[in-house]
LUMPANU-183701 format. One line per field, with one value per residue: residue number from 1; residue in one letter; x, y, z of N, C-alpha, C in turn. Coordinates in steps of 0.05 Angstrom, whole numbers, plus 5000, padded with zeros to 4 digits. Example, Ala and Ser with C-alpha at 12.3 -4.5 7.8 and 13.67 -1.06 7.14 Angstrom:
2
resi: (1|2) $
resn: (A|S) $
n.x: (5264|5257) $
n.y: (4886|4955) $
n.z: (5156|5142) $
ca.x: (5246|5273) $
ca.y: (4910|4979) $
ca.z: (5156|5143) $
c.x: (5264|5258) $
c.y: (4934|5001) $
c.z: (5156|5157) $
//
This chain:
280
resi: (1|2|3|4|5|6|7|8|9|10|11|12|13|14|15|16|17|18|19|20|21|22|23|24|25|26|27|28|29|30|31|32|33|34|35|36|37|38|39|40|41|42|43|44|45|46|47|48|49|50|51|52|53|54|55|56|57|58|59|60|61|62|63|64|65|66|67|68|69|70|71|72|73|74|75|76|77|78|79|80|81|82|83|84|85|86|87|88|89|90|91|92|93|94|95|96|97|98|99|100|101|102|103|104|105|106|107|108|109|110|111|112|113|114|115|116|117|118|119|120|121|122|123|124|125|126|127|128|129|130|131|132|133|134|135|136|137|138|139|140|141|142|143|144|145|146|147|148|149|150|151|152|153|154|155|156|157|158|159|160|161|162|163|164|165|166|167|168|169|170|171|172|173|174|175|176|177|178|179|180|181|182|183|184|185|186|187|188|189|190|191|192|193|194|195|196|197|198|199|200|201|202|203|204|205|206|207|208|209|210|211|212|213|214|215|216|217|218|219|220|221|222|223|224|225|226|227|228|229|230|231|232|233|234|235|236|237|238|239|240|241|242|243|244|245|246|247|248|249|250|251|252|253|254|255|256|257|258|259|260|261|262|263|264|265|266|267|268|269|270|271|272|273|274|275|276|277|278|279|280) $
resn: (M|S|L|A|T|Y|E|A|H|R|Y|V|V|P|L|R|E|G|G|S|L|P|A|V|L|D|T|E|G|G|L|F|V|T|K|F|R|G|A|G|Q|G|A|R|A|L|I|A|E|L|I|V|G|G|L|A|E|R|L|G|L|P|I|P|E|V|A|L|I|L|L|D|D|G|F|G|R|A|E|P|D|P|E|I|Q|D|I|L|N|G|S|R|G|L|N|V|G|L|R|Y|L|D|G|A|F|G|F|D|P|L|A|V|G|D|L|V|A|P|D|L|A|A|A|I|V|W|L|D|A|L|T|T|N|I|D|R|T|L|R|N|P|N|L|L|W|W|G|D|D|A|R|L|W|L|I|D|H|G|A|A|L|Y|F|H|H|D|W|P|S|M|T|P|E|R|A|Q|A|P|F|V|P|I|R|E|H|V|L|L|P|H|A|S|D|L|H|V|A|D|A|R|L|A|P|L|L|T|P|E|M|I|A|S|V|L|D|P|I|P|A|A|L|L|M|Y|A|P|E|G|R|T|P|P|F|A|K|A|E|A|N|R|E|A|Y|R|A|V|L|T|A|R|L|E|A|P|R|S|W|V|A|D|A|E|Q|A|R|L|A|L|A|D|R|P|T|V|P|L|A|Y|R|R) $
n.x: (0729|0791|0828|0897|0940|0992|1047|1077|1145|1182|1186|1192|1192|1158|1102|1094|1063|1012|0948|0935|0982|1007|1052|1112|1119|1159|1143|1126|1109|1133|1144|1097|1053|1024|0963|0939|0899|0895|0903|0883|0839|0817|0785|0749|0770|0806|0771|0746|0790|0795|0745|0739|0787|0779|0735|0757|0796|0763|0739|0779|0817|0879|0909|0950|0967|0921|0922|0915|0950|0987|1002|1042|1044|1092|1111|1146|1163|1212|1209|1225|1195|1143|1091|1085|1092|1047|1007|1020|1015|0960|0944|0952|0945|0901|0912|0912|0943|0974|1010|1077|1099|1156|1198|1160|1128|1100|1035|1027|0983|0987|1017|0994|0973|0966|0974|0940|0893|0830|0786|0804|0809|0755|0734|0759|0738|0684|0685|0701|0658|0617|0634|0636|0684|0721|0772|0807|0833|0857|0890|0903|0917|0924|0946|0993|1049|1077|1121|1149|1120|1099|1048|0986|0969|0921|0915|0906|0848|0822|0789|0742|0673|0647|0599|0596|0610|0567|0520|0465|0439|0436|0395|0353|0344|0385|0428|0426|0438|0466|0537|0565|0619|0648|0656|0703|0741|0806|0815|0771|0769|0796|0768|0729|0662|0619|0572|0580|0622|0595|0557|0592|0617|0581|0550|0588|0592|0561|0513|0539|0592|0599|0591|0636|0674|0658|0651|0701|0720|0747|0714|0736|0752|0705|0676|0706|0717|0738|0765|0716|0675|0620|0610|0581|0542|0508|0526|0577|0559|0514|0535|0565|0523|0499|0536|0531|0478|0480|0516|0489|0443|0464|0479|0432|0389|0353|0418|0429|0475|0513|0493|0496|0552|0569|0545|0575|0625|0616|0607|0657|0684|0662|0681|0718|0787|0838|0894|0961|0995|1054|1117|1153) $
n.y: (3297|3298|3267|3253|3274|3252|3266|3222|3204|3166|3101|3044|2986|2930|2893|2831|2791|2808|2810|2853|2877|2916|2967|2989|3056|3115|3173|3242|3240|3196|3124|3085|3031|3022|3019|3016|3055|3041|2987|2917|2908|2958|3022|3011|2975|3009|3046|3012|3003|3054|3060|3015|3020|3070|3059|3020|3051|3086|3052|3040|3002|2970|2997|3013|3081|3108|3136|3184|3177|3213|3210|3240|3263|3247|3206|3146|3137|3116|3063|2997|2950|2926|2912|2936|2989|2997|2995|3040|3081|3081|3102|3154|3211|3206|3155|3101|3090|3050|3063|3041|2988|2982|2928|2893|2830|2774|2745|2684|2634|2584|2590|2621|2616|2643|2695|2733|2774|2754|2791|2829|2797|2784|2835|2846|2805|2820|2871|2853|2821|2859|2890|2855|2826|2784|2766|2750|2700|2633|2622|2672|2717|2773|2804|2833|2830|2881|2933|2956|2934|2891|2890|2870|2883|2908|2898|2911|2914|2911|2873|2875|2896|2873|2875|2922|2912|2897|2933|2938|2892|2899|2897|2920|2875|2840|2872|2866|2814|2753|2740|2693|2674|2688|2646|2623|2655|2675|2689|2674|2626|2645|2685|2722|2725|2745|2774|2805|2836|2862|2893|2929|2954|2969|3015|3055|3068|3114|3153|3201|3187|3149|3183|3214|3179|3168|3218|3244|3215|3220|3248|3235|3182|3156|3164|3140|3101|3047|3054|3055|3040|3059|3099|3071|3103|3165|3210|3229|3236|3205|3155|3155|3158|3109|3073|3091|3077|3020|3008|3031|3000|2950|2958|2963|2940|2878|2848|2802|2781|2783|2746|2700|2696|2689|2640|2608|2613|2588|2537|2523|2523|2480|2439|2379|2374|2359|2320|2334|2293|2256|2267|2221) $
n.z: (7878|7846|7793|7790|7737|7698|7655|7609|7602|7587|7559|7595|7605|7576|7603|7594|7613|7618|7587|7555|7544|7581|7608|7643|7654|7656|7687|7698|7749|7771|7769|7734|7725|7666|7631|7564|7522|7468|7466|7462|7497|7502|7518|7558|7594|7619|7643|7679|7713|7736|7762|7797|7825|7849|7882|7916|7942|7971|8005|8038|8024|8007|7953|7898|7879|7832|7769|7715|7654|7609|7542|7495|7426|7405|7435|7447|7394|7379|7392|7378|7373|7334|7351|7401|7384|7352|7391|7422|7384|7379|7426|7439|7480|7536|7584|7632|7694|7747|7805|7806|7844|7870|7879|7897|7915|7882|7894|7925|7921|7945|7990|8029|8082|8146|8131|8108|8135|8159|8157|8121|8075|8068|8057|8007|7975|7978|7951|7900|7886|7885|7841|7800|7787|7750|7754|7798|7816|7832|7789|7770|7811|7819|7861|7905|7949|7987|8012|8075|8116|8091|8065|8034|7968|7921|7852|7781|7752|7704|7681|7709|7721|7677|7652|7623|7572|7545|7544|7526|7546|7600|7649|7705|7738|7724|7741|7795|7805|7832|7835|7804|7790|7836|7868|7855|7875|7898|7950|7979|8011|8056|8078|8126|8155|8105|8107|8152|8133|8092|8121|8143|8099|8057|8074|8068|8015|7993|7954|7943|7950|7909|7866|7871|7852|7800|7772|7760|7716|7653|7596|7547|7553|7565|7519|7481|7423|7382|7315|7265|7297|7341|7400|7461|7482|7469|7494|7542|7594|7597|7594|7641|7677|7669|7691|7744|7755|7754|7796|7838|7838|7851|7903|7930|7981|7991|7985|7941|7919|7959|7996|7965|7956|8009|8020|7986|8010|8060|8042|8024|8072|8097|8068|8068|8087|8042|8046|8024|7979|7992|7959|7919) $
ca.x: (0757|0802|0849|0923|0948|1021|1057|1096|1170|1199|1176|1213|1192|1131|1095|1082|1044|0985|0936|0933|1009|1013|1081|1121|1127|1170|1127|1134|1101|1146|1139|1069|1045|1003|0946|0936|0872|0896|0907|0860|0816|0805|0781|0732|0788|0816|0749|0744|0812|0788|0722|0745|0808|0767|0718|0775|0808|0743|0734|0803|0832|0906|0912|0969|0954|0911|0925|0914|0977|0985|1022|1041|1045|1118|1119|1151|1168|1236|1205|1230|1176|1120|1066|1084|1089|1019|0991|1026|1003|0931|0940|0959|0926|0898|0912|0909|0965|0976|1037|1093|1108|1183|1206|1137|1128|1075|1019|1028|0960|0993|1033|0980|0972|0952|0985|0919|0873|0803|0769|0814|0801|0726|0729|0767|0718|0660|0689|0702|0631|0603|0643|0637|0712|0726|0801|0824|0830|0882|0906|0911|0907|0925|0952|1021|1060|1096|1124|1163|1102|1090|1019|0974|0959|0904|0923|0895|0819|0812|0768|0718|0651|0646|0573|0597|0615|0541|0501|0436|0428|0437|0369|0355|0346|0413|0446|0425|0441|0490|0561|0572|0648|0660|0662|0731|0759|0829|0814|0746|0774|0809|0751|0710|0634|0614|0550|0592|0636|0574|0546|0612|0627|0560|0543|0609|0589|0538|0511|0560|0618|0599|0594|0664|0689|0651|0651|0727|0728|0746|0695|0751|0752|0677|0666|0724|0709|0757|0758|0695|0654|0609|0609|0557|0523|0511|0541|0592|0544|0495|0551|0571|0498|0495|0552|0520|0454|0487|0528|0468|0425|0477|0481|0406|0383|0373|0438|0431|0502|0527|0484|0507|0580|0572|0539|0598|0646|0610|0610|0686|0692|0652|0694|0740|0814|0851|0922|0978|1010|1083|1131|1171) $
ca.y: (3289|3297|3247|3264|3268|3254|3262|3201|3213|3144|3074|3029|2957|2918|2871|2814|2772|2820|2805|2878|2887|2940|2972|3008|3081|3135|3197|3265|3233|3171|3100|3075|3009|3035|3006|3033|3057|3028|2958|2901|2911|2984|3042|3001|2964|3032|3056|2993|3009|3079|3057|2996|3032|3091|3046|3008|3072|3097|3031|3037|2978|2978|2997|3034|3105|3106|3163|3186|3179|3226|3204|3260|3252|3236|3186|3119|3133|3100|3036|2979|2928|2936|2908|2958|3014|2999|3002|3068|3098|3083|3110|3182|3224|3196|3127|3097|3075|3046|3068|3018|2981|2972|2907|2877|2802|2763|2731|2655|2623|2560|2597|2643|2611|2663|2721|2751|2777|2746|2814|2841|2779|2788|2861|2844|2788|2837|2890|2840|2812|2883|2901|2832|2823|2756|2762|2747|2672|2618|2624|2700|2730|2802|2813|2836|2837|2903|2952|2947|2918|2868|2891|2859|2905|2900|2909|2901|2910|2916|2853|2879|2910|2862|2882|2945|2903|2890|2951|2933|2870|2905|2903|2922|2848|2830|2888|2857|2785|2742|2739|2665|2669|2694|2620|2616|2677|2664|2695|2665|2607|2659|2708|2719|2727|2766|2791|2825|2855|2878|2913|2950|2968|2980|3043|3074|3076|3132|3165|3222|3174|3138|3206|3223|3161|3169|3244|3252|3199|3238|3242|3223|3153|3146|3166|3128|3077|3041|3063|3040|3034|3082|3096|3058|3124|3189|3230|3218|3236|3183|3131|3157|3152|3080|3060|3098|3061|2992|3007|3037|2977|2927|2965|2963|2916|2859|2843|2773|2773|2779|2720|2679|2694|2677|2611|2595|2613|2567|2511|2517|2518|2453|2418|2366|2380|2336|2322|2332|2268|2258|2261|2199) $
ca.z: (7880|7819|7787|7781|7710|7695|7628|7607|7590|7577|7560|7609|7599|7574|7621|7574|7625|7616|7561|7539|7542|7596|7610|7663|7642|7673|7683|7715|7776|7779|7753|7734|7707|7650|7611|7541|7509|7442|7468|7453|7515|7497|7539|7580|7615|7634|7659|7702|7732|7750|7780|7819|7841|7865|7903|7935|7958|7989|8025|8055|8017|7997|7924|7889|7868|7805|7757|7686|7643|7584|7521|7474|7398|7398|7455|7438|7366|7374|7401|7355|7371|7320|7366|7420|7369|7344|7415|7430|7364|7383|7454|7444|7498|7563|7590|7661|7707|7776|7814|7806|7871|7866|7898|7906|7910|7873|7914|7921|7934|7960|8013|8042|8110|8161|8124|8101|8156|8148|8151|8096|8053|8064|8044|7979|7962|7976|7930|7874|7880|7877|7815|7781|7778|7744|7751|7822|7820|7836|7765|7765|7836|7817|7888|7910|7975|7983|8034|8099|8132|8074|8062|8010|7951|7899|7826|7756|7752|7677|7674|7726|7708|7650|7640|7605|7544|7533|7557|7520|7561|7628|7661|7734|7750|7720|7757|7823|7805|7845|7818|7807|7791|7862|7881|7848|7885|7911|7979|7991|8034|8078|8086|8148|8147|8085|8116|8170|8116|8078|8140|8147|8075|8040|8081|8060|7987|7991|7927|7941|7947|7882|7848|7872|7836|7771|7760|7748|7693|7630|7574|7526|7557|7564|7492|7462|7408|7361|7288|7253|7316|7354|7429|7470|7489|7453|7510|7564|7619|7596|7601|7670|7691|7667|7713|7769|7759|7760|7822|7857|7839|7865|7931|7942|7997|8000|7965|7938|7912|7984|8007|7948|7962|8036|8018|7974|8030|8079|8028|8024|8100|8104|8052|8083|8078|8028|8051|8001|7977|7993|7935|7922) $
c.x: (0769|0823|0875|0928|0978|1029|1079|1121|1185|1185|1198|1214|1163|1127|1080|1063|1015|0974|0935|0960|1013|1044|1087|1131|1139|1156|1137|1126|1115|1139|1110|1067|1020|0989|0939|0908|0872|0901|0881|0835|0803|0801|0765|0748|0800|0795|0745|0766|0805|0766|0728|0767|0797|0750|0736|0788|0788|0735|0758|0820|0858|0908|0932|0953|0946|0912|0921|0943|0974|1008|1020|1045|1071|1127|1123|1157|1193|1233|1207|1209|1150|1093|1063|1079|1060|1001|0995|1014|0973|0924|0948|0937|0925|0897|0910|0932|0961|1005|1053|1104|1135|1190|1183|1140|1100|1061|1019|1004|0965|1009|1020|0981|0955|0961|0963|0898|0845|0785|0778|0806|0772|0720|0737|0747|0692|0662|0688|0674|0614|0609|0646|0665|0718|0755|0817|0821|0857|0901|0917|0902|0906|0927|0982|1027|1080|1097|1139|1146|1089|1060|1011|0962|0943|0914|0906|0865|0806|0790|0743|0697|0646|0619|0575|0605|0589|0519|0472|0423|0427|0410|0372|0358|0374|0433|0447|0431|0466|0513|0573|0603|0661|0668|0691|0751|0781|0829|0789|0751|0785|0792|0735|0682|0629|0591|0560|0607|0617|0563|0566|0617|0605|0553|0564|0605|0562|0536|0533|0587|0620|0603|0623|0683|0684|0655|0678|0735|0726|0727|0710|0753|0724|0666|0684|0712|0730|0747|0737|0672|0643|0608|0582|0535|0529|0527|0555|0576|0524|0510|0558|0546|0492|0511|0540|0495|0460|0498|0507|0449|0438|0480|0454|0401|0356|0393|0442|0459|0520|0519|0495|0537|0585|0565|0562|0621|0641|0613|0640|0695|0684|0666|0717|0767|0826|0881|0938|0993|1040|1095|1150|1198) $
c.y: (3285|3275|3261|3256|3272|3249|3241|3211|3190|3117|3056|3000|2947|2897|2850|2793|2783|2817|2829|2891|2914|2944|2990|3033|3099|3161|3219|3259|3207|3149|3091|3051|3019|3016|3025|3032|3042|2999|2943|2904|2938|3001|3031|2988|2987|3044|3038|2998|3034|3075|3038|3007|3053|3080|3034|3029|3083|3077|3026|3013|2986|2974|3019|3058|3100|3134|3161|3191|3190|3220|3225|3247|3239|3213|3158|3115|3117|3071|3017|2957|2938|2933|2930|2985|3018|3007|3031|3087|3102|3093|3138|3196|3209|3165|3125|3081|3071|3049|3042|3012|2966|2951|2890|2848|2792|2746|2701|2643|2599|2565|2620|2640|2631|2691|2741|2751|2770|2770|2828|2823|2782|2814|2860|2827|2805|2857|2876|2829|2836|2891|2879|2828|2793|2748|2764|2718|2659|2622|2652|2717|2760|2814|2814|2840|2859|2920|2939|2929|2895|2868|2879|2882|2894|2914|2897|2894|2914|2897|2856|2894|2899|2867|2905|2937|2896|2907|2944|2911|2875|2915|2907|2895|2837|2846|2878|2828|2777|2740|2711|2660|2675|2668|2611|2637|2665|2668|2685|2645|2621|2681|2701|2724|2750|2783|2812|2846|2873|2900|2936|2967|2982|3009|3064|3084|3090|3142|3186|3209|3161|3160|3215|3204|3165|3196|3252|3236|3217|3229|3229|3193|3142|3146|3153|3104|3072|3050|3044|3033|3060|3077|3084|3078|3149|3210|3217|3217|3213|3157|3131|3149|3122|3065|3066|3081|3032|2990|3012|3013|2954|2933|2966|2937|2905|2852|2813|2764|2769|2751|2697|2674|2681|2647|2596|2593|2590|2539|2503|2509|2490|2431|2405|2372|2355|2339|2320|2306|2273|2252|2237|2205) $
c.z: (7852|7817|7779|7753|7708|7665|7628|7592|7577|7580|7572|7601|7596|7595|7605|7586|7624|7589|7543|7536|7555|7597|7633|7648|7664|7667|7701|7744|7786|7761|7756|7716|7692|7631|7589|7529|7482|7443|7463|7471|7514|7522|7563|7602|7632|7652|7683|7722|7749|7770|7803|7837|7859|7888|7924|7953|7979|8010|8043|8048|8004|7967|7917|7878|7839|7793|7727|7675|7614|7565|7500|7447|7391|7416|7441|7409|7360|7383|7377|7352|7357|7335|7387|7407|7361|7368|7423|7410|7368|7411|7460|7461|7525|7564|7621|7672|7736|7784|7817|7834|7868|7887|7908|7899|7901|7895|7906|7935|7951|7986|8029|8072|8125|8154|8118|8124|8145|8141|8126|8072|8047|8049|8014|7964|7958|7953|7902|7866|7871|7849|7794|7769|7775|7747|7777|7831|7826|7813|7761|7789|7834|7845|7890|7939|7971|8008|8058|8116|8116|8072|8035|7994|7928|7873|7804|7757|7725|7669|7690|7709|7680|7637|7620|7576|7530|7547|7551|7537|7592|7639|7692|7749|7748|7737|7785|7826|7821|7824|7821|7807|7817|7876|7875|7859|7902|7941|7993|8014|8059|8089|8111|8137|8129|8092|8135|8153|8101|8096|8145|8123|8059|8048|8073|8032|7983|7962|7923|7936|7919|7862|7848|7857|7806|7758|7748|7723|7668|7608|7551|7528|7554|7536|7471|7448|7386|7334|7276|7271|7328|7384|7437|7477|7473|7468|7533|7589|7620|7603|7631|7686|7691|7688|7740|7775|7767|7789|7844|7861|7855|7895|7945|7958|7989|7978|7962|7931|7937|7996|7991|7953|7989|8036|8006|7993|8051|8067|8028|8052|8108|8089|8067|8070|8065|8032|8025|8001|7979|7966|7940|7909) $
//
């Protein structure tokens, strides 16, 4: 399965709430929220977007279209902000975007109620535990309500797969380890049984399905390294194989990270409800 590539025509607006200063770009394929290879988080944040987005799509979870966004050599030269100009200058070529959801509403953790189906919440928690996504918390949910049916959409996975920032320490044992930060997941209190979600979702991620996510990732992203540094692997295929090995290891049974997440869910369910104090 190939990734769509769209050429960017116009810089619309920066999204300054993002740590890597993403932006809405107008492309030949429409508006995309784009993350830049030249931003502080670098190409690995873009690779995480491609991998987690691809896995979410294959699991049937609601995620905006993920695409490659091409910046030509002249893009953004009239941009007056020097910080933005520096990012664009370092991002010529391929970047990664998620289709812009016009009119979407931010997710309010305090007003969830029964709006999120427990099975959907469990599936999202399961995906984030699989991909070690540290960034779907009360403080930063990375979820949007959008569409006529007000569906919940997953966005912003640049902080997932954090192990790829330290490949030398990634042992098979570490690849299979529980994901402790899942205990802070914003949807964990709303999720149904994670073992049930695991039985439904894990069989979907076959070796062929994982390959369909990893194989389209461009070598230019896998081999990218900031000036003065070297890529983590000598060849793009070796880097691709490293991601494949970690995902395969995490999907091997028994999956201790599922049991750990379910234990955390049950602990939340057993916690007594604390009533909100009235304001005076």
